[in-house]
C-alpha positions in Angstrom: -15.3 0.0 6.1 -15.1 0.8 2.3 -12.0 -0.1 0.3 -10.5 2.7 -1.7 -8.3 1.8 -4.7 -5.6 4.3 -5.4 -2.6 4.0 -7.8 0.8 5.5 -7.4 4.0 5.8 -9.4 7.6 5.8 -8.4 9.0 7.9 -11.3 12.8 7.1 -11.4 15.2 9.4 -13.2 18.5 8.4 -14.9 20.4 9.0 -11.6 18.2 6.5 -9.7 16.3 9.2 -7.8 12.6 8.9 -7.1 10.0 11.7 -7.4 7.9 12.4 -4.3 5.3 15.1 -4.0 4.2 17.1 -1.0 0.5 17.2 -0.2 -0.9 20.7 -0.4 -2.6 22.7 2.4 -6.3 22.1 2.7 -6.0 18.4 1.8 -6.0 15.5 4.3 -2.5 14.8 5.5 -1.3 18.1 4.1 2.5 18.6 4.2 3.3 14.9 4.0 5.3 13.5 1.0 3.7 10.8 -1.2 4.2 9.0 -4.5 2.2 10.8 -7.2 -1.0 9.1 -8.3 -4.6 9.1 -7.3 -8.0 7.4 -7.2 -9.1 4.9 -9.8 -12.4 6.1 -11.2 -15.3 3.7 -11.9 -14.7 1.8 -15.2 -11.1 2.8 -15.3 -8.2 0.3 -15.2 -5.4 1.1 -12.7 -2.9 1.8 -15.5 -5.3 4.1 -17.2 -5.9 6.0 -13.9 -2.2 6.3 -13.3 -1.6 7.7 -16.8 -4.4 10.2 -16.2 -3.2 11.2 -12.8 0.4 11.7 -13.9 -0.9 14.0 -16.7 -3.1 16.0 -14.3 -0.6 16.2 -11.4 2.7 16.5 -13.2 2.0 17.4 -16.8 3.8 14.3 -18.2 2.7 11.6 -20.5 3.5 7.9 -20.3 2.3 4.6 -21.7 1.1 1.4 -20.1 4.2 -0.3 -21.4 6.3 2.0 -19.3 4.4 1.2 -16.0 5.8 -1.9 -14.2 3.8 -3.2 -11.3 6.1 -3.3 -8.3 4.6 -3.6 -4.9 1.4 -2.6 -3.1 0.3 -1.1 0.1 -2.8 -2.2 2.1 -3.5 0.1 5.0 -6.5 0.7 7.3 -7.2 4.3 8.0 -10.0 5.4 10.3 -12.8 5.6 7.8 -11.6 3.5 4.8 -9.1 0.8 3.8 -6.6 1.9 1.2 -5.3 -0.5 -1.4 -2.5 1.1 -3.4 -0.5 -0.6 -6.1 2.9 1.2 -6.7 4.2 1.1 -10.3 7.8 1.8 -11.4 8.1 4.3 -14.3 11.4 5.1 -15.9 10.1 6.6 -19.2 7.8 9.6 -19.7 7.5 12.5 -22.0 7.5 16.1 -20.9 9.0 18.0 -18.0 7.8 17.1 -14.5 5.9 20.2 -13.3 4.0 20.8 -10.1 0.3 21.2 -10.9 -1.4 20.1 -7.6 1.2 19.6 -5.0 2.9 22.1 -2.6 6.4 20.9 -3.7 8.2 18.1 -5.6 11.5 16.5 -4.8 13.8 14.0 -6.5 15.2 11.9 -3.7 17.5 8.9 -3.5 15.7 6.0 -1.8 18.2 5.9 1.1 17.2 9.5 1.9 13.4 9.1 1.6 13.0 8.5 5.3 14.0 12.2 5.8 10.6 13.1 4.3 7.5 12.4 6.4 5.0 10.2 4.5 1.5 9.0 5.0 1.3 5.6 6.8 0.4 3.7 3.5 3.4 5.2 1.5 6.2 4.9 4.1 6.5 1.1 4.1 7.1 1.1 0.3 10.3 3.0 0.7 12.2 -0.1 1.9 11.3 -1.9 -1.3 12.7 1.0 -3.4 15.9 1.0 -1.3 16.4 -2.7 -2.0 15.7 -2.3 -5.7 17.8 0.8 -6.4 
């Protein structure tokens, strides 16, 4: 079973809310809510990949110094094993805009369980609740 390295960010606003994004129709696990991010391309460091993904998916710019490694998910799906570090990000430039997702939501961690998430993302919510 191949291992897929994916990076994700918990963007945290000044009110302590976390951004989650709804997977669009036509994609695997459509309709579920996830932390923004994506695959690490060959030759790319995880932080570089996350900066690129935030630009592509949300239209925001951030720097490596603004990405704090927080926790990671390790989850076996049917055809691959997902390894996903989650970074905290409190500083970015630009306005968060939906480019690829069906919807975006700023949610307090204690309300995140109201949003159905993929199996790899869901366990990370408890860590955010403890932190925030």
